C-alpha positions as CSV (number, residue, x, y, z in Angstrom):
1,M,0.0,0.3,0.2
2,Y,2.4,1.9,0.4
3,R,4.5,1.7,-2.8
4,F,3.5,5.2,-3.8
5,L,6.7,6.5,-1.3
6,L,9.6,5.6,-3.6
7,T,7.7,7.2,-6.4
8,P,9.7,10.4,-7.8
9,R,6.7,12.8,-6.5
10,W,6.8,11.4,-2.8
11,W,10.5,11.7,-2.9
12,G,10.5,14.7,-3.3
13,I,8.2,15.8,-1.1
14,N,10.0,13.9,2.0
15,V,13.5,15.6,0.9
16,F,11.6,18.5,1.3
17,V,10.2,18.1,5.0
18,L,13.6,16.0,5.7
19,L,15.5,19.7,5.4
20,A,12.7,22.0,6.6
21,I,12.1,20.5,9.3
22,P,16.0,20.7,11.0
23,F,15.9,23.8,9.4
24,C,12.6,25.3,11.2
25,V,13.9,24.2,14.6
26,F,18.1,25.5,14.0
27,M,16.0,29.3,13.3
28,G,13.9,28.7,16.2
29,S,16.0,27.8,18.4
30,W,19.1,30.7,17.3
31,Q,16.6,33.4,18.0
32,L,15.3,32.2,21.5
33,G,19.4,32.1,21.6
34,R,19.1,35.9,20.9
35,F,16.7,37.1,23.2
36,E,17.9,34.7,26.1
37,D,21.5,37.3,25.5
38,R,19.1,40.1,25.3
39,V,17.5,39.1,29.0
40,Q,21.3,38.5,30.1
41,D,22.4,41.7,28.9
42,H,19.4,43.5,30.4
43,R,20.3,42.0,33.4
44,T,23.9,42.4,33.6
45,A,23.3,46.1,32.6
46,D,20.9,46.9,36.1
47,A,23.6,44.8,38.4
48,A,26.2,47.3,36.7
49,A,24.0,50.2,37.1
50,S,23.6,49.3,41.1
51,E,27.0,48.8,41.7
52,A,27.9,53.0,40.1
53,R,26.2,54.1,42.6
54,T,28.4,52.2,45.8
55,E,31.9,51.6,43.6
56,P,34.6,54.8,44.3
57,A,35.1,57.2,40.6
58,R,37.8,55.4,38.6
59,P,40.0,57.8,36.3
60,L,38.8,57.5,32.8
61,A,41.6,56.4,30.9
62,S,41.1,53.8,32.8
63,M,37.4,52.9,31.7
64,L,38.0,53.8,28.0
65,P,36.8,52.1,25.2
66,V,33.0,52.4,26.7
67,T,31.5,48.9,26.8
68,T,28.9,47.2,28.3
69,E,30.4,46.5,31.3
70,T,32.0,50.0,31.7
71,S,28.7,51.9,30.5
72,G,27.1,53.5,33.6
73,R,29.6,52.9,35.7
74,R,31.0,56.5,37.3
75,T,34.7,58.0,36.4
76,T,36.9,61.4,37.1
77,A,38.5,63.7,34.9
78,T,40.2,67.1,35.5
79,G,40.5,69.9,32.8
80,R,38.8,72.9,32.1
81,Y,35.8,73.8,30.3
82,G,35.6,74.8,26.9
83,K,33.1,75.5,24.3
84,Q,29.4,74.7,25.3
85,L,26.6,73.3,22.8
86,L,23.1,72.7,24.0
87,V,20.6,69.6,23.1
88,P,17.6,70.2,22.4
89,G,14.0,67.7,22.4
90,R,15.4,66.0,25.6
91,E,12.8,64.3,27.9
92,L,13.0,64.2,31.7
93,D,10.4,63.5,34.5
94,G,8.0,63.7,31.1
95,R,8.7,67.4,30.3
96,S,10.5,68.2,27.2
97,G,14.2,70.3,27.1
98,Y,17.3,70.2,26.9
99,Y,20.9,69.4,28.0
100,V,23.4,71.4,28.3
101,L,27.1,70.1,26.9
102,T,30.2,71.3,27.7
103,M,33.0,70.2,27.0
104,L,35.8,69.7,29.5
105,R,39.6,70.2,27.5
106,V,42.1,67.6,29.3
107,D,45.7,67.2,29.1
108,G,46.5,65.5,25.6
109,G,44.2,68.3,23.7
110,K,41.9,65.8,23.7
111,A,38.0,67.1,24.9
112,L,35.3,65.4,27.2
113,P,32.3,66.0,26.2
114,V,30.5,66.5,29.9
115,V,26.4,67.2,30.3
116,R,26.3,69.7,33.3
117,G,22.4,69.3,33.6
118,W,19.2,69.6,31.9
119,L,16.9,72.5,31.3
120,P,13.1,72.3,30.4
121,G,11.4,74.6,27.3
122,T,13.2,75.4,24.3
123,A,16.8,75.7,24.1
124,D,18.3,79.1,24.7
125,A,22.0,80.2,25.4
126,S,20.6,82.7,27.2
127,K,19.2,81.2,30.0
128,T,21.7,78.1,30.5
129,P,24.1,79.0,32.6
130,A,28.3,79.8,31.8
131,P,30.7,76.8,33.1
132,P,32.9,77.9,36.2
133,T,36.0,78.8,34.6
134,G,39.5,77.6,36.3
135,E,40.2,73.8,36.8
136,V,37.8,70.9,37.8
137,T,37.1,68.1,38.4
138,V,34.6,65.9,37.1
139,T,32.6,62.9,38.5
140,G,30.2,61.2,36.4
141,A,28.5,58.2,34.4
142,L,30.4,57.3,31.6
143,Q,28.3,56.9,28.7
144,A,28.8,55.8,24.7
145,S,28.7,58.0,22.2
146,E,24.9,58.4,20.8
147,S,23.6,57.0,17.2
148,P,21.1,60.0,15.6
149,G,17.7,57.4,15.5
150,S,18.4,55.3,18.6
151,N,17.0,55.2,21.6
152,G,15.1,58.5,21.7
153,V,17.9,60.4,19.9
154,S,16.9,62.8,17.1
155,A,18.3,62.7,13.9
156,V,17.1,65.9,12.5
157,G,19.8,68.3,11.5
158,G,19.7,71.7,9.8
159,L,20.0,72.5,13.5
160,P,21.2,76.6,15.1
161,A,24.8,77.3,15.5
162,G,25.8,76.3,18.9
163,Q,23.0,72.8,19.1
164,T,23.6,69.5,18.2
165,A,21.1,66.8,18.0
166,A,23.6,63.6,19.0
167,I,26.4,63.3,21.7
168,S,28.9,61.1,19.9
169,S,32.5,61.8,18.1
170,A,31.3,61.9,14.8
171,S,29.1,64.8,15.2
172,L,31.1,67.1,17.8
173,V,34.4,66.7,15.6
174,N,32.9,69.6,13.7
175,L,31.8,71.4,16.0
176,V,34.7,72.1,18.4
177,P,38.3,73.0,17.5
178,Y,39.2,70.2,18.9
179,T,38.9,66.2,18.8
180,P,36.6,65.2,21.3
181,Y,36.9,61.5,23.1
182,D,34.5,58.4,21.7
183,A,32.7,58.7,24.9
184,W,31.2,61.3,27.9
185,I,29.8,61.5,31.2
186,T,26.5,63.0,32.8
187,L,27.6,64.3,36.1
188,D,25.9,62.6,39.5
189,K,25.1,66.3,40.1
190,A,24.2,68.8,38.1
191,D,25.5,72.3,38.4
192,A,24.0,75.7,40.0
193,G,20.1,75.8,38.7
194,M,20.5,72.4,37.0
195,K,18.9,69.2,37.2
196,A,21.4,66.1,36.8
197,V,20.2,63.8,33.7
198,P,20.4,59.9,34.8
199,P,22.9,57.7,32.5
200,S,21.1,55.7,30.4
201,A,21.7,51.5,30.0
202,P,23.7,50.1,27.4
203,A,22.6,50.0,23.5
204,N,20.7,46.5,23.1
205,S,21.1,45.6,26.4
206,G,17.4,46.3,28.0
207,L,13.8,44.5,27.2
208,D,13.1,46.5,24.0
209,L,10.6,45.9,21.1
210,K,13.7,44.1,19.7
211,A,13.9,41.6,22.5
212,F,9.7,40.3,22.1
213,Q,11.0,40.0,18.1
214,N,13.7,37.9,18.7
215,L,10.5,35.7,21.0
216,G,8.0,35.9,18.6
217,Y,10.5,35.2,15.9
218,T,11.0,31.7,17.9
219,G,7.5,31.1,17.7
220,E,7.1,31.6,14.3
221,W,10.2,29.2,13.4
222,F,8.3,26.1,15.8
223,V,4.9,26.8,14.2
224,F,6.7,26.0,10.4
225,A,8.4,23.2,11.8
226,G,4.7,21.8,13.0
227,F,2.8,23.0,9.9
228,V,5.1,21.3,7.7
229,V,5.0,17.9,9.9
230,F,1.0,18.3,9.5
231,M,0.9,18.7,5.7
232,W,3.2,16.0,5.8
233,F,1.0,13.7,7.4
234,R,-2.3,14.9,5.8
235,L,-0.4,14.6,2.1
236,L,0.1,10.9,3.7
237,R,-3.1,10.0,4.6
238,R,-5.2,10.9,1.7
239,E,-3.0,9.5,-1.1
240,T,-2.9,5.9,1.4
241,E,-6.9,6.9,1.6
242,F,-6.8,7.1,-2.3
243,V,-5.1,3.8,-2.8
244,R,-6.6,1.5,-0.8
245,D,-9.9,2.9,-2.7
246,A,-8.7,1.4,-5.9
247,E,-7.9,-2.0,-4.5
248,L,-11.2,-2.3,-3.6
249,G,-12.8,-0.6,-6.5
250,L,-14.5,1.8,-5.0
251,L,-12.9,4.5,-7.1
252,P,-16.2,6.5,-9.6
253,E,-16.1,5.1,-13.8
254,P,-14.7,7.9,-16.1
255,N,-18.2,9.3,-17.5
256,T,-18.0,8.9,-21.4
257,A,-19.3,11.5,-23.6
258,P,-22.2,11.3,-26.1
259,S,-21.9,10.6,-29.4
260,A,-23.1,13.3,-31.5
261,P,-25.8,12.9,-34.0
262,A,-24.8,11.7,-38.0
263,A,-25.4,14.2,-40.9
264,P,-28.5,13.6,-42.9
265,G,-27.9,11.5,-46.0
266,T,-24.8,9.5,-44.6
267,P,-24.8,6.5,-44.7
268,A,-24.5,6.2,-41.0
269,A,-28.0,7.5,-41.1
270,T,-30.2,6.0,-43.7
271,A,-28.9,2.5,-41.5
272,T,-30.6,4.3,-38.2
273,A,-33.4,5.7,-39.7
274,D,-34.2,1.9,-41.1
275,K,-33.2,0.9,-37.5
276,E,-35.9,3.1,-36.1
277,S,-38.9,1.8,-39.0
278,E,-37.8,-2.0,-37.9
279,D,-38.5,-1.0,-33.9
280,A,-41.4,0.9,-34.9
281,A,-43.1,-2.1,-36.8
282,A,-42.4,-4.8,-34.6
283,V,-44.4,-2.6,-31.9
284,E,-47.2,-2.1,-34.6
285,P,-50.5,-4.1,-33.0
286,S,-51.5,-6.5,-36.4
287,G,-54.6,-5.1,-38.0
288,T,-58.5,-7.0,-37.9
289,A,-59.8,-8.5,-40.6
């Protein structure tokens, strides 16, 4: 009954199923692994943030480059404040405002971007407190350069002079006369008249939309694998029932189409007419005397 499994058609179906199921399982497992990695990164970031509140600040040089382990940890640097910029479109406690970003020139000629605080409303340089003069030592949470369009960072260009959309070395290198670090810090305690900006979690370390997309893709791939198995059994059952019905002679006979009538005057038409006359004479009742 199952000899049909050896036909070329079923060889193709079986090969497809044997390849599709492991592929779907592999892709589902990979997406599940991505979700678990994001969950672990989220836990690591939370633990690092808790430790950062109590551990002593370390020198800037020992914290670079910024990684998921060093992001959010407290660091300290000494230098003199230089050029000041405003970062509009930043929210804090549900209110819209802007960051006050000042470049701290340290030894070696490079400059460290320092977010001295946050102010509500529209960015206005005339309402922004001037940075302290002379040599200062700052302490704050280390942050990686921002990417425009991610984590709420504006990607809008054409800002007025003295403003920047993102705090990144790529953006600042065209706005300041010195080389910026590929990092920035937000002060533990904001300067007078401003609110401190809390550090943000490292990129791709939270349970954001991407994490739950990975979880959704996991379910989709496992559903695909189950669907392939279901369709294979359904085709097998249908084919088995067809073969069994054929063996029992239960398949319906094909319908024969009626023949077309012969054209008048042809031998076939004449023979048909004679036959009909004979049949009529045979059934005609005999006459009375």
